[in-house]
KOLMARLUM-406276 format. One record per residue (C-alpha): z negated, y negated, x negated; residue in three letters. Coordinates in steps of 0.05 Angstrom, whole numbers, plus 5000, padded with zeros to 4 digits. Last residue first. Layout:
w; v; u; voti
Z; Y; X; ALA
...
REM end
This chain:
w; v; u; voti
5589; 4765; 5583; PRO
5548; 4787; 5523; ARG
5485; 4826; 5536; ASP
5423; 4840; 5495; THR
5431; 4775; 5457; PRO
5405; 4781; 5386; THR
5339; 4744; 5382; ARG
5335; 4697; 5325; ARG
5268; 4685; 5292; VAL
5277; 4629; 5242; SER
5237; 4640; 5179; ARG
5166; 4633; 5155; GLY
5143; 4662; 5088; ALA
5130; 4596; 5054; LEU
5073; 4615; 5008; VAL
5040; 4557; 4970; ASP
4971; 4576; 4996; THR
4932; 4538; 5049; ARG
4857; 4547; 5043; ARG
4807; 4581; 5089; GLY
4795; 4640; 5043; ASP
4870; 4652; 5042; GLU
4919; 4620; 5090; MET
4993; 4635; 5080; VAL
4976; 4703; 5054; PHE
5035; 4750; 5051; ARG
5041; 4813; 5095; GLY
5103; 4788; 5131; ASP
5062; 4727; 5151; ILE
4988; 4729; 5137; LEU
4929; 4686; 5159; VAL
4859; 4689; 5129; HIS
4795; 4649; 5135; PRO
4795; 4631; 5210; ILE
4723; 4612; 5226; GLY
4732; 4536; 5225; VAL
4789; 4494; 5252; PRO
4824; 4437; 5217; LEU
4809; 4364; 5232; THR
4871; 4325; 5252; ARG
4845; 4301; 5319; PRO
4784; 4263; 5293; ALA
4760; 4221; 5353; ALA
4796; 4264; 5405; PHE
4768; 4325; 5370; THR
4797; 4375; 5321; SER
4751; 4425; 5288; GLY
4769; 4480; 5338; ALA
4721; 4538; 5334; ALA
4714; 4607; 5305; VAL
4641; 4621; 5289; THR
4619; 4686; 5323; GLU
4690; 4714; 5333; PRO
4702; 4708; 5258; ASP
4777; 4707; 5244; PHE
4830; 4748; 5209; LEU
4902; 4733; 5229; VAL
4963; 4777; 5222; LEU
5039; 4776; 5217; ASP
5047; 4844; 5185; ALA
5110; 4862; 5223; ARG
5103; 4924; 5265; HIS
5114; 4994; 5238; GLY
5043; 5017; 5252; GLU
5015; 4974; 5307; ARG
4973; 4911; 5308; VAL
5011; 4880; 5366; LEU
5051; 4815; 5378; GLY
5112; 4830; 5336; ARG
5160; 4888; 5327; ASP
5196; 4890; 5394; ALA
5206; 4816; 5401; LEU
5232; 4806; 5472; ARG
5210; 4733; 5472; LEU
5171; 4745; 5537; ARG
5142; 4808; 5506; ALA
5122; 4771; 5443; ALA
5087; 4719; 5486; PRO
5047; 4774; 5522; ARG
5032; 4811; 5457; SER
5001; 4752; 5420; THR
4963; 4694; 5450; LEU
4951; 4725; 5519; ARG
4932; 4791; 5486; ALA
4881; 4754; 5443; VAL
4848; 4726; 5505; CYS
4843; 4795; 5537; GLU
4811; 4826; 5476; GLU
4761; 4769; 5468; LEU
4741; 4771; 5541; SER
4762; 4710; 5582; LEU
4723; 4655; 5618; VAL
4662; 4674; 5577; GLY
4641; 4602; 5569; LEU
4617; 4598; 5497; GLU
4650; 4658; 5463; ARG
4715; 4664; 5502; VAL
4732; 4594; 5529; TYR
4701; 4552; 5474; HIS
4711; 4594; 5411; GLY
4772; 4636; 5422; LEU
4811; 4588; 5466; TYR
4789; 4530; 5423; ARG
4811; 4567; 5361; PRO
4881; 4572; 5390; PHE
4890; 4501; 5416; THR
4858; 4462; 5359; GLY
4907; 4425; 5314; TYR
4961; 4403; 5363; ALA
4910; 4408; 5420; ARG
4873; 4349; 5387; PRO
4923; 4301; 5420; HIS
4949; 4255; 5366; PRO
4909; 4196; 5339; LYS
4952; 4159; 5288; ALA
5016; 4184; 5319; GLY
5061; 4244; 5311; GLN
5040; 4318; 5313; LEU
5056; 4331; 5386; ILE
5025; 4398; 5403; GLY
5047; 4429; 5468; ASP
4994; 4479; 5446; SER
5019; 4541; 5482; GLY
4979; 4601; 5503; GLY
5001; 4655; 5551; THR
4983; 4667; 5625; HIS
5019; 4712; 5674; LEU
4957; 4753; 5692; ARG
4919; 4691; 5713; HIS
4853; 4672; 5680; ARG
4884; 4613; 5643; MET
4905; 4584; 5710; ILE
4835; 4583; 5739; ALA
4804; 4553; 5676; ARG
4852; 4495; 5671; VAL
4848; 4481; 5746; ASN
4772; 4478; 5744; GLU
4776; 4431; 5683; GLU
4819; 4379; 5719; HIS
4874; 4338; 5685; GLY
4894; 4264; 5689; VAL
4873; 4233; 5622; HIS
4942; 4215; 5597; GLN
4947; 4212; 5522; LEU
5002; 4167; 5497; ILE
5059; 4160; 5447; THR
5094; 4094; 5430; SER
5166; 4092; 5404; GLY
5199; 4054; 5461; LEU
5222; 3997; 5416; ARG
5150; 3985; 5393; ASP
5154; 3911; 5414; ASP
5191; 3926; 5479; ILE
5147; 3984; 5502; LEU
5085; 3948; 5479; LEU
5103; 3885; 5519; ARG
5116; 3926; 5581; ARG
5050; 3964; 5575; ALA
5009; 3900; 5566; THR
5043; 3865; 5624; THR
5037; 3927; 5666; TRP
4962; 3931; 5654; GLY
4953; 3860; 5677; SER
4929; 3804; 5632; GLU
4863; 3776; 5606; GLY
4876; 3799; 5535; ARG
4814; 3842; 5531; ALA
4827; 3867; 5601; ARG
4898; 3887; 5582; ALA
4875; 3924; 5520; THR
4825; 3963; 5561; ALA
4877; 3977; 5616; ALA
4927; 4004; 5566; VAL
4874; 4051; 5541; THR
4851; 4045; 5470; ARG
4857; 4095; 5413; GLY
4918; 4061; 5383; VAL
4925; 3988; 5405; GLN
4906; 3961; 5336; ALA
4964; 4000; 5306; THR
5016; 3951; 5332; LEU
5037; 3926; 5263; ALA
5048; 3998; 5242; PRO
5110; 4001; 5287; ASP
5123; 4071; 5313; ALA
5059; 4074; 5352; VAL
5010; 4130; 5366; GLY
4955; 4153; 5414; SER
4956; 4098; 5466; ILE
4910; 4118; 5523; GLU
4936; 4119; 5595; VAL
4880; 4138; 5644; THR
4855; 4066; 5654; ASP
4927; 4046; 5666; TRP
4928; 4084; 5732; ASP
5001; 4098; 5747; VAL
5021; 4109; 5820; PRO
5035; 4184; 5826; VAL
5106; 4212; 5835; GLY
5102; 4252; 5771; HIS
5096; 4192; 5725; CYS
5170; 4194; 5706; GLY
5185; 4203; 5780; ASP
5153; 4136; 5792; ALA
5096; 4126; 5841; GLY
5110; 4075; 5897; THR
5058; 4023; 5879; VAL
5043; 4020; 5805; GLU
5104; 4053; 5774; MET
5157; 4036; 5825; HIS
5131; 3965; 5833; HIS
5128; 3956; 5757; ARG
5201; 3979; 5749; ILE
5224; 3931; 5803; ARG
5185; 3875; 5767; GLU
5219; 3894; 5702; ALA
5287; 3887; 5736; THR
5270; 3816; 5758; ALA
5241; 3796; 5690; ALA
5298; 3824; 5647; ASP
5269; 3846; 5581; ARG
5250; 3914; 5609; LEU
5320; 3925; 5635; ARG
5351; 3910; 5568; GLU
5302; 3956; 5533; LEU
5321; 4013; 5579; ILE
5395; 4001; 5568; ALA
5386; 4002; 5492; ASP
5348; 4068; 5497; GLN
5397; 4108; 5539; GLY
5443; 4095; 5599; GLY
5395; 4113; 5655; SER
5322; 4101; 5637; SER
5306; 4052; 5694; ALA
5336; 4101; 5745; TRP
5288; 4154; 5721; GLY
5226; 4114; 5736; PRO
5185; 4097; 5674; LEU
5128; 4142; 5652; LEU
5170; 4173; 5596; ALA
5171; 4106; 5561; VAL
5097; 4114; 5543; LEU
5111; 4179; 5508; THR
5076; 4245; 5523; THR
5007; 4277; 5520; CYS
4965; 4310; 5574; GLY
4890; 4308; 5582; PRO
4851; 4368; 5609; THR
4849; 4415; 5549; TYR
4860; 4490; 5538; PRO
4936; 4488; 5532; TYR
4978; 4527; 5582; THR
5035; 4577; 5583; ASP
5073; 4613; 5638; LEU
5106; 4679; 5655; SER
5153; 4703; 5709; LEU
5205; 4757; 5723; ASP
5207; 4755; 5799; ALA
5202; 4821; 5837; GLY
5181; 4798; 5906; ASP
5108; 4814; 5890; ASP
5115; 4769; 5829; LEU
5140; 4712; 5873; ALA
5081; 4721; 5920; ARG
5034; 4721; 5860; ASP
5066; 4656; 5835; LEU
5054; 4620; 5901; LEU
4983; 4646; 5904; ALA
4972; 4620; 5833; LEU
4996; 4551; 5853; LEU
4950; 4549; 5913; GLU
4892; 4573; 5871; PRO
4905; 4515; 5822; ALA
4890; 4464; 5877; ARG
4820; 4441; 5855; GLY
4843; 4370; 5840; GLU
4917; 4365; 5854; ASN
4923; 4297; 5887; VAL
4875; 4268; 5835; GLY
4924; 4278; 5778; PHE
4945; 4344; 5747; ASN
4961; 4416; 5764; MET
4982; 4449; 5699; THR
5033; 4500; 5676; ALA
5047; 4476; 5606; HIS
5118; 4505; 5610; ALA
5134; 4556; 5664; LEU
5172; 4616; 5637; HIS
5227; 4642; 5682; LEU
5272; 4703; 5674; ALA
5341; 4689; 5704; CYS
5376; 4720; 5764; GLY
5406; 4652; 5779; ALA
5382; 4651; 5851; THR
5313; 4677; 5830; ARG
5309; 4625; 5774; ALA
5325; 4569; 5823; LEU
5275; 4594; 5874; ASP
5219; 4598; 5822; VAL
5238; 4530; 5794; MET
5238; 4497; 5863; GLU
5171; 4531; 5880; GLU
5140; 4498; 5819; TYR
5167; 4430; 5841; ALA
5142; 4442; 5912; ARG
5073; 4457; 5885; LEU
5074; 4394; 5843; ALA
5094; 4348; 5901; GLY
5052; 4291; 5874; ALA
5029; 4309; 5804; GLY
5058; 4360; 5756; TYR
5127; 4340; 5778; SER
5201; 4355; 5764; ARG
5193; 4416; 5720; HIS
5181; 4424; 5645; HIS
5226; 4483; 5649; PRO
5230; 4546; 5605; CYS
5289; 4590; 5625; TYR
5294; 4659; 5593; TYR
5345; 4696; 5552; GLY
5383; 4762; 5565; GLY
5451; 4734; 5549; TYR
5475; 4736; 5622; ALA
5409; 4705; 5643; ALA
5420; 4644; 5600; VAL
5490; 4635; 5628; VAL
5464; 4641; 5699; ARG
5411; 4590; 5680; CYS
5467; 4540; 5665; LEU
5497; 4547; 5734; ALA
5429; 4544; 5766; THR
5413; 4479; 5730; LEU
5477; 4447; 5755; GLU
5465; 4470; 5826; ALA
5392; 4447; 5823; ASP
5412; 4376; 5805; ASP
5415; 4349; 5734; ALA
5392; 4277; 5726; TYR
5324; 4300; 5700; MET
5356; 4325; 5636; GLY
5378; 4254; 5617; PRO
5323; 4232; 5616; THR
5254; 4263; 5620; TYR
5217; 4285; 5684; THR
5259; 4347; 5687; LEU
5249; 4367; 5615; GLY
5289; 4431; 5609; SER
5287; 4491; 5562; SER
5337; 4546; 5549; MET
5330; 4616; 5521; GLY
5319; 4655; 5456; VAL
5368; 4615; 5414; ALA
5402; 4658; 5361; GLY
5474; 4636; 5350; GLN
5500; 4672; 5412; GLU
5448; 4635; 5452; LEU
5473; 4568; 5425; SER
5545; 4586; 5439; GLU
5529; 4605; 5511; ALA
5491; 4540; 5522; VAL
5547; 4498; 5493; LEU
5599; 4536; 5534; ARG
5561; 4525; 5599; ARG
5553; 4452; 5583; MET
5628; 4446; 5572; ARG
5642; 4480; 5639; ASP
5594; 4430; 5672; LEU
5631; 4373; 5640; GLU
5698; 4398; 5666; ALA
5670; 4406; 5736; ALA
5642; 4335; 5733; THR
5569; 4324; 5721; ALA
5530; 4285; 5772; PRO
5506; 4215; 5753; ARG
5447; 4182; 5719; ASP
5478; 4164; 5652; ASP
5458; 4187; 5582; PRO
5522; 4225; 5565; GLY
5558; 4281; 5602; VAL
5572; 4335; 5551; ALA
5527; 4318; 5492; TYR
5472; 4284; 5533; MET
5474; 4343; 5581; ARG
5465; 4392; 5523; VAL
5408; 4349; 5496; THR
5375; 4351; 5564; GLY
5385; 4426; 5569; GLN
5350; 4441; 5503; PRO
5370; 4508; 5472; VAL
5304; 4543; 5460; LEU
5287; 4560; 5388; TYR
5243; 4611; 5352; ALA
5202; 4591; 5291; ALA
5163; 4629; 5238; ASN
5108; 4594; 5199; VAL
5106; 4550; 5137; ALA
5181; 4545; 5128; ILE
5233; 4577; 5082; GLY
5240; 4572; 5007; GLY
5191; 4626; 4983; GLY
5132; 4616; 4938; ASP
5142; 4542; 4930; PHE
5175; 4507; 4871; GLY
5226; 4464; 4908; GLN
5287; 4510; 4900; GLY
5291; 4525; 4974; GLU
5246; 4482; 5017; PHE
5281; 4485; 5085; ALA
5325; 4545; 5070; ARG
5311; 4586; 5132; ASP
5298; 4524; 5174; LEU
5367; 4498; 5156; ARG
5399; 4563; 5177; ASP
5365; 4554; 5245; LEU
5395; 4484; 5250; TYR
5464; 4511; 5230; GLU
5460; 4565; 5284; GLY
5439; 4514; 5336; VAL
5499; 4470; 5319; THR
5501; 4401; 5287; ARG
5467; 4407; 5220; TRP
5456; 4360; 5160; ASP
5401; 4318; 5192; PHE
5366; 4306; 5125; ASP
5293; 4296; 5142; VAL
5245; 4245; 5113; SER
5298; 4191; 5117; THR
5271; 4156; 5179; ASP
5312; 4092; 5188; GLY
5330; 4106; 5259; PRO
5281; 4156; 5289; GLY
5259; 4221; 5259; GLY
5188; 4218; 5285; GLY
5174; 4281; 5324; ASN
5147; 4266; 5394; TRP
5148; 4189; 5394; GLY
5216; 4189; 5361; THR
5240; 4229; 5420; ILE
5293; 4184; 5450; ALA
5315; 4151; 5385; ARG
5331; 4217; 5350; ARG
5363; 4242; 5415; VAL
5411; 4183; 5419; GLU
5432; 4188; 5346; ALA
5442; 4263; 5352; LEU
5484; 4255; 5414; THR
5531; 4205; 5381; ARG
5539; 4248; 5318; ASP
5552; 4312; 5356; ASP
5495; 4356; 5379; VAL
5472; 4427; 5392; PRO
5418; 4419; 5367; ALA
5366; 4365; 5355; TYR
5315; 4372; 5410; SER
5304; 4351; 5482; LEU
5298; 4396; 5544; GLY
5222; 4401; 5544; ASP
5220; 4447; 5484; GLN
5266; 4462; 5426; GLY
5209; 4498; 5391; ILE
5174; 4565; 5400; VAL
5124; 4574; 5343; GLU
5107; 4637; 5305; LEU
5051; 4654; 5256; THR
4995; 4613; 5288; VAL
4928; 4630; 5258; GLY
4899; 4561; 5271; GLN
4904; 4542; 5198; ALA
4979; 4556; 5199; ALA
4990; 4509; 5258; LYS
4964; 4441; 5235; ALA
4966; 4470; 5165; SER
5040; 4452; 5162; HIS
5040; 4455; 5086; ASP
5115; 4452; 5076; PRO
5118; 4388; 5116; ASP
5185; 4355; 5133; ARG
5228; 4413; 5156; LEU
5173; 4447; 5197; LEU
5152; 4378; 5222; ALA
5222; 4365; 5248; LEU
5223; 4415; 5307; ASP
5147; 4422; 5306; SER
5140; 4407; 5381; HIS
5110; 4472; 5403; ALA
5105; 4511; 5469; HIS
5096; 4586; 5465; MET
5052; 4584; 5403; ASP
5049; 4656; 5381; ILE
4984; 4678; 5347; PHE
4987; 4727; 5289; GLY
4966; 4797; 5310; PRO
4891; 4807; 5307; ALA
4839; 4826; 5256; LEU
4768; 4808; 5276; ALA
4721; 4801; 5217; LEU
4677; 4863; 5207; GLY
4669; 4854; 5132; GLY
4743; 4843; 5122; ALA
4741; 4872; 5052; ASP
4810; 4856; 5024; LEU
4840; 4909; 4978; VAL
4900; 4896; 4934; ARG
4946; 4948; 4902; THR
4924; 4996; 4957; GLY
4874; 5046; 4981; SER
4859; 5072; 5051; LEU
4790; 5102; 5062; ARG
4772; 5174; 5076; ALA
4721; 5180; 5132; GLY
4648; 5162; 5131; ALA
4602; 5200; 5179; ALA
4549; 5156; 5211; PRO
4576; 5156; 5282; GLY
4647; 5144; 5307; ALA
4702; 5153; 5256; PRO
4735; 5092; 5228; HIS
4807; 5083; 5249; ARG
4861; 5088; 5196; ARG
4920; 5042; 5211; ILE
4981; 5053; 5168; GLU
5044; 5017; 5145; ALA
5037; 4950; 5179; ILE
5098; 4913; 5155; ARG
5116; 4864; 5100; GLY
5137; 4917; 5051; GLY
5070; 4952; 5055; SER
5008; 4935; 5094; VAL
4949; 4982; 5105; GLY
4897; 4971; 5159; VAL
4826; 5000; 5154; ASP
4793; 5008; 5221; ALA
4739; 4987; 5270; ARG
4758; 4984; 5344; TYR
4773; 4932; 5397; SER
4777; 4950; 5471; GLU
4845; 4944; 5503; ARG
4881; 4878; 5515; GLY
4942; 4902; 5477; SER
4936; 4850; 5422; GLY
4904; 4896; 5370; ASP
4835; 4867; 5366; VAL
4819; 4907; 5303; VAL
4748; 4897; 5278; ARG
4764; 4902; 5204; ALA
4730; 4948; 5154; ASP
4783; 4946; 5101; ARG
4847; 4905; 5098; ILE
4892; 4943; 5050; VAL
4949; 4908; 5015; LEU
5012; 4928; 4978; ASP
5000; 5000; 5000; MET
REM end
């Protein structure tokens, strides 16, 4: 064996009871698992080139982050301890309908500006060389991200799978305008989705409160989902509302996926805002009925109540038609800005999930312009009160001055909903971690240890074995990865060792970039990316490309 991990408490990802064993690793895979006999008798021990005494630490499959925003971070930061230190060995990126492939030059420029608040990478950012245009080229870029730069391996910190982003595809084929696609444009979108799946994407994402993806009607989305289904992928929508009409929005996605014959994974499946307090059981009943009817469903959540997005995302969809320059022009025009304010504060904009915005719940977490840093960590309402002006006046000025680059936390969630949804049989874990900003949401650095420490050990919402299954084998099953997600002989040695008695998120809203405790070792392909709690120079991560099971 290259490595033997001795005396581990194996939490194998199946949900079944843990057991004590030695685990041998060879050639990047789990070569042998030797269970310890019950009682005092000692059995023969595995031996290897290197032996790690686990001392009863829990040994689990590496965690799979089903909703990540590390699309550029993986190319920019070889350390990437934000995820590696949590025990994450695979991230699913390309989320919420907006990412950087497939693109042409015009589309890339638009997308870079649109999601600067998520990933950086805006105009003037030279930290990443955007030398790809197709999904296949982007995945190739991940595989050689740090080649020849002196690291142990030239790939990325953790593995990454990619969803083709429907909003980016629409931007490419239709542009940034709020209008139906023509027949020719729809055909082009179908081809772009098909090509992306052929090149290794695992499915398609949407951001249906983000432009331009939100401009697609159900018929357009169904046509694209039929392509996804034909290639054996899944559809992952950020659907049209997590506030007013949230249940109808969930039902819309279930019906759409059923019509298209497509597997459905519901992104950050929350029930937010005051209108949804205590209503998680209604959502779960809807999903149970769909399961009983034969639907192929799964979902992910993060274990926190606030959400995180960009400030510009709260605007009504009509105000965002035409792209970034058009938005800024509307904001600068007093009459149009007043229309926007009325939609946001009185009617309830679709960008804010149909709920009138409460500026006391909107906290600025990051700005693109360092000159505006004083507003970070304060709610829009608090800044407005200090200035003696309205919340909208403060928000409008920030949008213009920061050129739409500000990120926010939105304090609109409910703990009882979070707990109810994470108990459901469909549940998997996803951080939705935006790594940008001076004070990012702590979920980016703390999701997985918070599940294990707070919700397993402290609250007992889930058993340890069941929680690990939700973070490992269930995501692997959705991704159709036959050799990941379980501690099994022959599976890839993507592994995490943690202490169930001490594991905890270090990140807080006050100090969101603090690393977790109680996770000393993380391995990818049998190589230590975290060792004794420290990041090594190993870059064992690669793109995970699922070969389509069917080709139309």
